[in-house]
N, C-alpha and C positions, 0 to 999 in steps of 0.2 A: 468368465469376465476378463481374467488376466490375459488370456490368449487373444481375446477380441481386442482389448485395448492395446496390447503389444503389437498387433498387426497394423495399427494405424501409424503411418510414418511420423505424424506430428507428435506421437508419444515415443515411438521407438528411437527417435533421435536423442532422447535423454538417457538412453542406456537400458540394459536389460531389466534392472530393478524398478524402473519407473512405472511400468504397467502394474506391478504388484502393489507398489506404494499408492498409486492412484486408486486401484480397486479397494484397497483397505480404507483409504480416505473416504471414498464414496459410501462404503458400508457404515463407517462410524458417523459420518455426517447424517446419513439417513436415520440411524438410531437416535442421534441427538435431536434431530428435527421432530421425529415422531414423539419423543419424550416431551419436548416443549409443547407441541401442538395438542397432544392427547392427554397429557397429565398436568403439566405446569400451567399452561394458559387457562384452562378451565378453572383451576384453583385461583389464579390471579383475578379472574372475573367474579369470583365469589365474594360478595360484600361482607360475609360473616368472618372471613379470614382477615385478622387485624393484628396489630402489635408485633410481638416477637415471631409469631407464626408467619406473618406476611414478610417480615425481614428475612427470616430463614429461607423462605421460598424465593425471594429475590436473589439471595446469595446463590441458591441452587441454579437459578436461571442464568446468572452471570457465569457460573462455572460451566454450564452446558454450552454457552456461547463461546467461552474461552476454548473449550474442547473443539468446537467447530472451527474457530480461527486457527488452531493448531493444524487441523487437517486441511485447511485452505493454504497453509504455508508449506506443509511437508512435501507434497509433490512439486517438483520443479515446474511442471506444466502449468500449475495454478498460481505460481508466484507472481504472475503479471497482475493478479487481482489485488495485491496488497496496496492499500491506500497510501498516498504520500501526504505530507503536510499541505502541499499545494492543492491536492484534491479535496482536503478537508476545509480549506479556507473559503469563506464566503466572500465573494467579490461584489463590491458596490460599484455600480456604473455611475460615472460622473457625467453630468449633463449640463 
């Protein structure tokens, strides 16, 4: 994967280490998404999980998403995805 990514000019322009950083990011993002989809999300849908157990699970989900965000920021190639305050602002059209 590293060689394949490094052969793409859009990645190579960020330097030699970028392909490895991006491959590592993809791998960790995949692991986190699988954990969320296959383990955490089914537990969240279970109505019997309540109280402290539910809160603990929500904190685990938050940590998994924090880990994903880290790997979206780490490779220079993906940094264009970072939201700005402008992107988060809801605009109301005046009419």
